[in-house]
N, C-alpha and C positions, 0 to 999 in steps of 0.2 A: 464146223459149227456145234459137235457130239462137245466138244473142247469146250466151247464158250456155254453149254449148257451145264459143262461139271462145271467149270466155275461157280457158274450163278447158282448152281445145287450148295458148294462150298461154301459161300457167302452165306446163301440160307442156312447153311447146316447151324451157322455161329447164333443162329436167332432162334433155335429149335424151342418152345417152351418143355421148359422138366428137361434139357440136356442133359441135367447135372448127373453126370454118370455114377454110379455106386462107389461105396469108400473102396472097393475092391481094385477099382484099375488104376490103370499103373498113367505113367506119363508118355510113356513111349508108345504108347495103341492112343492116345488123344487123336488121331484121324484114320484109324483104320475101321468104322463103322463104314467109310466114304471111300474106301480103295474098289469095294465089290462093284461100285454105285459106278465110277470112272471105268473102270474093266467091263464088265458086263451088261452097262445099260440099267437105268435107272427100275427098269419092267420088272426086276429081282427082287426089288426093296420095297416093290409098291405091295399094296393089296391084292391088285386085278392078277399079281404073279402066283397065286395062291400059297405063299410062303414067305419067310423072312429068314435073312440072311443072317447066318449065326455068327457073324464077323463082330457084331458089337460086345456079343457077351463075352468073347474069347478074353478080352484082358481086361476085363470089369476089378478082377479080384486086385489087377496091378496099379491101379489108379492112386497116385499120392496127392495128398491133401492140398498141395496145391492146385491138383488139377480140379480137384472138386470148388476151390471157391472159385476161378475160371470161369466152368461151364458156370457155376448161381450168378457170377455176376453177366455172365452173356447170354443166360436163360431170365434174369429176370428183368431186364430188359425191356423180352419180350412177350412175357407175361401181361407188362403192364396195359398193355392193349384188350387183353381179356381181362383184365381184373378192373376198367373203366367201368362206370354205370353206366354211360350210353354208348354201351357193347352193341352194335347192331350185326347178327349173324349173315346178313342177306350185304351188306353193304361190303364186309369182310370177301366175302364170296364172290362181290362183282371186282374188289381191287385185285385178289389171284386169279379172276380171269380176264382182268384188262391189264396182268402185269404191271401191277401201279403194288406203291406200298398202300398199308393200310397203320397208322389212322392218313388222312386226303394229304396232311403237309407234307407227304414226300414225296406228291403226288409230281411235281416238280422233274422229279428224278428221271422220271418214266419218261418216252421218249412222247410226243405229240401224235394226240388222238389223229390229227390228220396227216400226218405226215406219209408221202407217199412210198407205196411197197413194192419197192423194186424187188425183191426177192420173196413172195408171200411162201413160195413153199419154206424155206429153213425158216421165215419164221414161224409159224403152223406150228412146227417140229419141235423149234423150243417151247413154245406156249405149254404144249404139251408136256416136255420135257419138265416147267414151272411147275404145272399143273399138280404133273404127279410128285416132284419135291414136295411140294407145299400137303401135299396131303400125307405123305412120310411124315414127313413133322409134324401134322397134326395128331397123328397115329401114337406116333413115339411120345409125343406130347401128353396125350393122354395117358399112355399107359406109363409113363413117369409119374405126372399128379396121383396116379391110384396106386400107384406102387408107395410112393409117399403119404397119401392117406392112412396106408394099412400098417405103416411105419410108424406113424403117430400114433394111431388106434392102440398098436401094438404096447406105444413106450408109454402112453397113458392111460392105459383100457381102464387102470381103477380108478381116476378119477372118472371117466366119462361112466363108469358105471354109479359110481356116489350121484353123479348129477342127474341120471337118469332115475337113480332111483327118488329124488329132491323134485324131478319134475313129473313124475308120475302124484309124488305128494300133493305137489303145486298142484295138481291138476283138481285133484279133489276140492280145495280151499277153493280155484277159480270158479266152480261148478257154483259153491253157495254163494258168493261174489255173484254170479249171474244171477244168480236166483234174486238176491236181494236186489239188486241193479231191475231186475225187470218189474218187481213189488213198488219200486220208486218210479218207474216209467208209470206205472197205470194210477198211482197216488194222484203223480202229476196231473195226469191226463184228468184225473175227478176234479182236482184243483178247479182245472184249466175253466173245464166246466162252470163250476162253481162259482168262480171271479171274474175271469176276465168277461166269461158272455155278461153276465149280469153289468160288468163295466163297460161293457161296448152297446148296450142299453140306456145307461146312468147317461153315460156322454150324449147320449141323440137325445135325450131329453133335457139335460142341464143346457145342451144349444137351441133347444126348442125354444126351453124357458128364458136363456138369455134372448130369445128373438123377440118374444113376448114383450121380457120388461122392455128392452127399447122400444118397439113398434109403441109400449106406455108411455117411456121417457118421452118419446116425439110427442106421442097424441096430449098429454100432460101441458108440454111447454108450449104446441099449438095451440091446447085452451089456453093456457094461461095469456099467451100473444094475443089471442086474437082478443080478449076482453082487454089487457092495455089498452092492444091499439084503438079499443070502440071508446075506454076513458080516454083516452090522448086526444080523439076528435074531440070528444063533451070539453073536455080541458081547455084544449087548441080556441074552441068554439067559445068559450068563455075568455081567454085570454085577447080574444081580437072581439067580443064584445063589449068588453073592458077598457079597452083602446078606443074603440066606437066611441065610446060612452066619454073618452077622455078629449076626442078630438068633433067632442059636439059642438051644436052652434054658440056662438060669443052668448046669443043672453040666455041658454043654461047655464052658462058656468058662470053667470053676472049673479045669477039668484042664486046658484051654489055656496053653502053654507063652507067655509073652509075645516071645518070638523068631518063634515059629507066631501072634501075634495081626500082629506087623510084617508079615510074609508077607503074610498076610489081606490088609493095607491096601494093600501095595505092587500085589499082583497086583488089588486093587480099581482101585486109581489108572493100573494099566496100563492096563485094560481100559474104562476110562471114556473113556481118551486117545485108544485106539484106536476107539472106540464116536467117539467126536466127529471123528477123520480122515475116518472113513468118512459120519458126518452131513454133512462140509464137502463132500466129493469130491462125496457125492449132489449135494446142493445147486447145486453149478457143475453137474451135468451137466444139474439142470433149469431152471437159468436159461441156460445155455449160450445160447441164442438169444435171450433177453431183454434189453432195460435198461431204466433209470427216467428218464423225460423230468423237467422242471425242477419239476413238480410231484409228484411221490412216484409218479407213475402207469406200471403195466409196460405197455412199448411193444414190440411184435417189434424185428429188426432188419432195418433198413432193403434192406439189398441180400439179403438172402433166402440168402445163404452158408450160412447157420446154421437148420437150421428144429428147433422147440420138440418134443422128447418128451412133453410132457404128456398130448397127445390120441391115446397107445398106450394100451389097451388094459389091456397090463400095468403099464405105469407108472403107469397112473392107479392102479392096484389098491394099489401099495406108498407110497402120497401120504400116507395118513394113519399110515402106520405109521413114517411116517418123522417125522413132524411129534410124533407122541406120543412118540418116541425122543430127538426135539432137546427137549423138554421135558424128558422125565427127565433127559437126560445134563445140561442147561441148570442142572435144579434144581440136581442134585448137583453141578457143578462150584462153584456159585455156596458150598454148603454146604462144601464143603472149605477155599474163600477164606476163609468166616469162623471157619472151625475154625483154621484156618494162620496168621489175622491174631488172632484167640483167646489160641492157644496160643503164637505165635508161633514154628511149628513152619517153617523155612523148606523140606525137602524136601514135605510136604504142599502148600503155599502153590504153588513150584514147577510140580507135578502138574497144580495147579488151572488156573494160566496157562498150562501145556501144552495142556491142554484148552481152554481158552479161545482159546488163537492156532488150535488144531487148527477149531475153529467158527468164525472170524475173527471173535470178538468180543471181542479180548483190549484192542486201543485203547478200547472202548466199556467195556466190563470196567474197568479202571483210570479213568476219566474217575470214572464212576458208585462208584467204590469213594472216590476223592477227594472227590471235591460229600456221600457221606452221613457222612462223618468231619464233613467243616468245618461240613456243617449241625448233626452231632451237638452237637459247641463248643459253636456259635452257639447252640442252643438251651440247652445248659447256660449259658454265658454269661450269657443271656437271664433265664433263669429265679434264676439268682443274684440279679443288682439286683432283682429283683420282688417291691418294698414289701410288695404282699399274702402272700406266703410267707413273708417277712421276719417278719412281723408274726404270721403262726399260727408260726413256729418260735419266736419270742421267748416269746407264750403259756402253752409247755409249757416252759419255763425258766420263768417266776414263779411263787415261790411261793406254796401254797395261801394265802386269803384265809379264817382263823380268827375272827372277829371275830364274834360271836353274831348281831350285825344284819344282815349281809349273807347271801343266801343263795348255799351252796355252789353250787348248780349255775348261779349265773349267768355269762354268760359276756358283755360289754364287745364291739361293733362293732368289724369290723376296721378299725383306724389305719392311714393313710399315711404320718404321723409319730408317734416316737413322744413321748411325755413326760419331766418329769426324772425320774420314778421307773422307768420303763419303759426307758430310753437302755440302761443296762447289760446288761438282755436282748438291746435289740436289736445294739447292738453285737457279744456274743459270738453270737446266731445269723446275724448278718452274716459275720464271722470265719470262722464255720466252715463256713457255705455256701462261701466263695472258699478254703477249704483243699480240698474238696471239688470242687470246679472247678476246682484247678490237678492235680489226683489227674487225672483223667477228661482233663485236657487233654494231662499228659504221656503217659497212656496211648494217646492216639489218637497221637500224634506219633509215639512208639515206632512202632507200624503204620503206618504211612506210610514211616518208613524200613526195616523190613523189608520193606515191598513194593516200595520203589525198590533197594533192596539185593539181594532176588531179580532183580527184572528187568534191573541190569543184568551178575546173574551168570549170568544163564538163556539159552542160544541154542538155535534148532531143529536139532535132530539132523541134517534132510534139507538145509535149504534156508543155516543157519549165521547167521540173522537173528538179530539181539540182538531182546530182548525190551521192552527200553527203546524203543531207534529205529520198534519197531511202534509204541508207542504214543505216542510222541512226535506221529505224523502226528496227534491229535487233539489235543495238550494244548500252549501254549504255553509250560510252564517245565518241569523236572523237580517229581515229585511233592514232594518235600520244600518245595521253591520255589514253589510254586502252595497247597499248605499253611501253610507260614510268611505269605503276603501274605495268603489269608484269614485266619487266628487272630488276625493282624497288628490288621485291618480292625476283625474283631470287637469285640475287645479295645478299640479307638480306641473305636469309636461305641460301646461302651454306657459305657463310664469319663465317658466327655463327655457321654451324656444323663443320665448320673445324677447328677453331679456339675449339673447344670443344674437337673433337675426337682426335686432332694431336695435339701434343704440338711441332712439326717441322713447321707447319704450324703455328702454332698462334706465334712461336717466331719469325720468320723470318715475317710472314706479321707485326707484331707490331712492330720489330726494323724498317723495311723497308718500313713503315707506308707511310713518303714524299715520296718516289719514287712512294708508289701505288696510290697515289696524283700525281703525274705527268701522269701519263697513260691516269689517268682520264682526267687529263688536256687536255692532248693531243686528246683523242676521244673526247671534247668538241671542240677543233680547228677544227677536220676534222669535224663532221657534220656540224659546225657553217658555213661553205659554203652554206650546201643543207637545214638549219633549221634554225629558227626564235628563238634560243636559244642563252641566253649571259651568259658567266661566265668570270667576270672582277673584280678589286677590289674595284669598285666602287656600282656595280649592279650585280646582278645571277638570273637565269632565274628559276621559278618554278619547273622545270623540272630537273635543273640542283641540286637542293637542294634539290628533293626528289631521285634523284638517290644517290649522296651522305648520306645520311639519312642511307643506307644501308650497310653502313661502320663502326657504331657507336658504335660496339664489338672492330672492332679491334682499331678505333678512342681512346676506354675507356682506352684498352690495352697499347694503345702508351702512353696515358697524364700520367698511373699510374708508368708506367716506367720516365715517368719525375717528377713525383712525387716523387719516390723513389731516383734520384737523388739527388734532391734541400732538400732531408732529409736527406740524407747520410751526406751531404756538410756540415752543421749542427753541426753533430755532437751530442754525447753522453747528455740524456736529464736532467742528476744532476750534468754534469760542462759545466759554461758557455761558450759561444764561444767569440771567441777573431776576428779581425781584419780580419785575414787570411780565418779564417769561412765567414767572410761576403761576401769578395771578390770571395772566392772559390762558395758561391751562389749568386750571380751575375753574375759570369760567366757560369754558370751552365743555368739559366736563360736568357743573352744576346743570350749565343750559342741555346738553346730551340726557342726561339723569331726568331733567323737570320734561322735556317733550318726550319722553317716554314713561315716564311713571302713569299714567293713563293705565296701561297696558301692564301686567303682573311679568307677564313673557318677556317682553320688549325691554321693561324695566333691567331686567334680571340681565338679560341677555348684556345690553347696551354695560352693566356694571361689572360682568364677569369679561367684556372688551378690553373696558375703561383700566379695571387692573392689570388687564395682559399689556397695556400701553404704559402704564406707569411702570411696571417692571422692566419693561423695554427699554425707559428712559432713564431708571437708575445702572442698566446694566450700561447703556451710554456712558453714560457721565462717571461711570466708574474710573472708564479712564482717562478722566479729567480733573479727577484729585491730585494735587499735587503731597506727595507723602515725604518731599525731601527735609532736609533739616531748614533750610531756609522757610518754610512754609509755618513755622514754628518760634524760630530765631529773631530776638528784640533786639539784637546787638546795634543795628541802625540805627539813621537818624527818622527812618521810610518805611513805610511797608515795601515789603518785598514782593514784585510780581505773582511770586505764590501762593503768598497771604492775600493779594486780591483777589487771583482766580477764584482762590479757594472760598473767601466773603461771599462773591458772584454766585458759586456754587448752594450756599449756606443760604442765602438769602430769596433763593430760587426754590429751594426745597421747604423751606420754614410757610415760606408765602403757599406755596400749595398745600402742604401737610394743615396750616389753619384753616384754610376756606374747605378742604374734603371734610376733616376731621367733625365740622358740622354737620355735615349729613346724616348723621347719627340720632337727630332730633328730628328729621326730616322723611327719612323714609324706615322701612318694616326693617325688621332684628335681619330677615332674609339675603334683603339686598343691598344692606351694610356689613352683610357677614364677609359678602361678596368682597369688596371693596377692603375691608379691614386687614388682611394680611400686607395689600400693599402699602395702605397709611402707614402700617408701623414700619415697613421697609422702609420707606421715606425719612421719618424721620429717625429711624436706626442710621441711617444713612449722612439725616442732618447735624446727628449726634456724632458720629465719628469724624465730622469735621471740626467739630466745636471742642470735644473732648481734650485731644492733644492741646489746643490753642492755650484754654484753657489750666489745662497744667506746666504747661511752658513758661504761661503769667505768671503763676502761683509760686511755681520756681523761682524764678527772676527776683519775683517782689520780694521770698524769703532770705535769698541770699544778698539783698541791700540789706535787710532788717537783720541779719546775722552781724552783720559789720558792725554796730553797735556793742557787742564785745570786744574792740580793739581800741575801743576808750577806754578812759580809766578812770572812771567813775569814782575814785578813792581818793584823786591828788585834791588837796586842800583848795579852797574859794579863796581867789585872786584880787584884794581890795582894790588894786589899780587897775585891774582890768573891765570891772563891773559888769550888768548881766550883760550876757551873749546872746545870739540868736540860737537858731536850730541847731544841731549839729550836721557832720558832714552827709551821713547815709541817709538823715530825715530828706535834705534838697535835691539828695540822688533821687531816693524812693519820690518825692513829690517830682521832678522831672522824665522820672519813668511811668507813673499814674498818666502826668499829662501825653506822653508820647504815645501809652497803651489805648488813654481816650482819644486820642484826634487818628489818629492811625490805624488804629486797628480797631474799636469798638463803634467809631461814627462810620466807618463801611457796611457795619451789618445793620439791618434792617428786619430784627427779628421780633418786635412787638414783643409781648409779657414776658418771654424767654431774654430777651435782652436785658430787661428789667430785673430779672432775676437773676441770670447773669452776676452785670455790676454789683448788684445786692449779694449777692458770693461772694464777691471777692475782696470787698469792703470785710464784708465779717471775715475772711481770713486771713486779711493784713493785721484787723484788730486784734483779732487771736492770736496770731503770731508774735506779732509789736507785746502783746503785753504778755506771755509764755517765755519772749527775751529777755525784757526787761524787769519779768519776776526773778529769773536766775543769772542779773550781772552782779557781779561780785569781783572784786571788793564794792562797798559802796558806802561813800563818805554825804558826808552834809552838801556838799558840792556839786557832786553827782546825782542828787537826789534835786535838785534846785535844775541840772542840765536837764533828766528826765522829763519835768516837769514843763519845760520850755519844747522840749520834742512832740511830748505827747500834746501841745496846744498846737506845732507846726503841722503834724500829725490830722490834727481835726481839720485843717485849714485844709490842706492837701486834699485829703477823704472829700471834704462838704463840694468842694471845687469838683472833684471828679464825679459828684454824682451829679451839683448843681448842673452844670454845664453839658451833661451829656445831650445829644443829640437825641437819645430813647427814650427820655424821660422830659420833655420840654417843661413840663411843669414842673420841674425842680425836685430836690432830692431835699433828704433830711438825716442826718446821720440819726434823730431820734428811733427814726423805724428801722435803726437794725437791728433793736433788741437787744439783748442780754448781755451782747461783744461791747458795746458801745457804751454801757452798763458797770460796764468792768475795768473799761477803758478810764472813765467816770472817776471810777473809785478809787482808781489807783495812784489819786495825788495825795489823797488825804492820809491813805496807808504807810507812808511815808515820813509822817513824822508823827505815828501814833506811836502809844507808849507799849513794850512789852504785853504787859498786863493787858492790853486794850487788844488786841491782834484777835485773844480765844473768847470776845463779845461779840455775837453778833449784828447788832446793832453797829457797831465801829465798823463791821466788815463789810456792810450790804452791798448787793450785788457783785462784789468777787467772790468765784470759782473757789472751793477750799482749797484745791489742787492750787494756787495764786498766792492764797494766806501761808500755805505749809512751803510753798518757794522762802518765801520770803523771811518768813522766820528761821529756818535753814541758810539764809546769807546774813542775816545778823550775830548767827552763832558758830561758834566753831567746828560744829557739827558740817560736813561734806555734803555740794549738792547733790542729787542722784547719779546725774552724766559725767560728774568726776570720781565719784565713786563706782564706775561699771567703767571709765576708760573713756564716754565717748564724748564727741565733740558737741557744743552747743544745740547746730542747727539741727544734728541728728538726734539730739531729747528730744526737740518742739516735736520733731515728724512723729517720732515715734510716739508723743503722749496725742500728737490730730490721728493719728492710726487708731489707738485704743479708746478703749472706756476710759469712763473717769474712774470707776471702779480697781481697773486694773493699774492707770496711774497711781491711785490711793496706796494700794498694795504695796509698788516701786519702793516707795517713797519710805513704807511704814517698816518693810523688811532691810532699805540702806537703813535705818536708823537703830534696829536692831541689829544689824550684823557692825554698826561703828561701833556700839557699845562692847560685843564681843568682845571686839578684836580691842578697844581700850581695854579691856578687863584683862584681855591676855597676855599684853604689853606693858599693863603695869600704869597706864600714861592717869592723869589724876583728870576727870571728866566730870568736877564740881561744878565748874564753871557754867556748863553745858547742860545743867541738870535742868533749870529754869526753861531751856526752848525745849528740850525733851518732852517736857511736862507742855508746854503749848504748843506743840505739833500733836499730840496724840489727844489732844483736848478738841484742838481740831479736827484731830480725824471722827473722834467721834459724835464730835455735831455734824458731820458730815454725810455720817453713817446710821 
């Protein structure tokens, strides 16, 4: 046991506070202080022994720095328990006595307190030894700490003396600060006495004053409430008395005058308005201190500034009377509103609205009125399209069945679709219900506008608030706008639903869409007197357009039927339509526009739909147009299939265009402007067919006429041959004109365009022929006679071309051709004029100057313009036809100048041509 105690002492020696030895202690004497403990017992080192062993001091000067650091490390960990702010000496002593470690966290290392004491004597002796060791440790630690303090004081005595001096000086300053703080506390106490106490007194008085004011407010409101309640009693008596007078015996009413009746009504209205004002003020007094939360619950004012007077017995006794009066006045006000709307009495309506404003229910009243009117209209619209009701109405229209085999009392079940026999009765029933629906719509609309008019005009006499502004607090739009939007939504919904749900309604409404629009126009005409809506050809109000948009589904079906009619009139997609189809399409378009012309919006919609149909037709016919060479070839003896197909297309397009272009005089500019692009496209399509054919005809005829240059007109006349007939090219030209007339032109039924077309061909032939014979060179006397004969043959051919044409059954006359024919007739005498006569206008009347110039050059040695430039005769004639006369004259004049310069350069004698040069220049001067 003694060895165990010594070991414990050694373990405890490592935790001795301040066990760090002095700097002189050696490493070899680190365990020297405890050797005497092991050998002689702990009592030698304990304070009870009366002395301490000298062993700890023997080797103090021989310790190294490593021993000092080690002892400091071992001792610092043990001093931490004493340096803790929560160190408790009693707990520390208890831990030592219980042989536990301090702090208690190390208690787990000690043996449990409840363990059995098998060796009690040994443990008691060990505990005594531990206590002695602990006491010696504490004693050593105290001495060590005291020594360290002395060392620190010795090392830092100068600093400590300085701090002590500073502390002494600071103590003087602290005395003055403490005196100032004392004065401050005294001042604060004085201020508290002067401020806080009066504040508490004032606060008590203010609370008392507030209670006085609340009591005064309650008394004031109660007094006002009692006065108003008594006044309301008098007013209600007046209202009930006037009502009694109104409901008096019939004899009294018979003797009363109309003016007296109006006075009674006015008094009643004024009494009701006054009573309403009193009720509203009484309600505000009762609810002055109450408000409503988010759930609509009545709560008191949180600040308590206003107290409800409902708890006062006098006020409570009047509440039931006020509620009854409110109910009576509200009922009278509603009756007045309904009566005023029914009779459109603005005075009565204004009085009822004033009553509602006094009651504070004007916005709610207006909103409920609009809702009721809108619901009434919607119910009527729904009932109008109810097939069961239509079936019942149609059943009443059916004629009685008189067949003996059928019982008279038999009724078939209600049908949702009519049969072929009952379809007329169903249609009649539907249109009758629609007429009634539009009448009710007009009545409701007039009522809405009457209500809005009174709301705009009426103001409160006290607050000068416009009633419409008051009503707009709960309305999103004006009453009229709200009603129009609701009506439009209802109509659109039921028209669409009825068209989708019933084939009978869809067919009846789409077929009779113009009749439906007439009902709308009657509706607009009825309300126009009372509203500001306008529906005319030039202007349509926004409300009318909004309402008519609800018919978009029915209108689309109507336009679809119109489109089908037009497409059916065109015929199949593979066979080109002809003149009859064009007439039919134009007739359908005219009929559709005529059926819709009574309505400005419908006629525009039909015009737009027609334009779309025409554009689609033109796109479809574009594929049927033949652009092959055979479509313009004139080589065969009969017309090609391509020419026949194009002729049918041209007839279709022209007949349709001719009748549609006449619509400009019948309809407004806006309607025709919608159709005009399609009509122009139709005519342009027609011209794309005609222009290539016209060019081909002119090219063919020009090529035949150009063959005259193959004939030698300078050959002398054969006296044995006699006068021959026309030349071969004239005969060929006659045959070609006959072919063109019979096979080409006669297939075209294009009216005035055909006559213009024939006239254009004749003019082109004459102009081309005159140009060609004017440049025929050389020209002899026999050639002149032959040309005269050819001109005669050409006249006969052209006359036959015009007279026999089926496009002009009244016959044609070459005199109607104009300047070209006069030039042809003037060519005969031109050939036989003298040279000097060529420059005389009287001799060459009817001839263009260019023709005279050509003839002058033909007689002269001067080359013609086309020869000077190396052109063919046909090329020169085409050049002249494509240019102006001034350009042709310039070409001739430049040719003359060029010839003169070339002749002078080459030294050629031009004296023989001088006469012709002068003639040519004279003709040019006269022409310009």
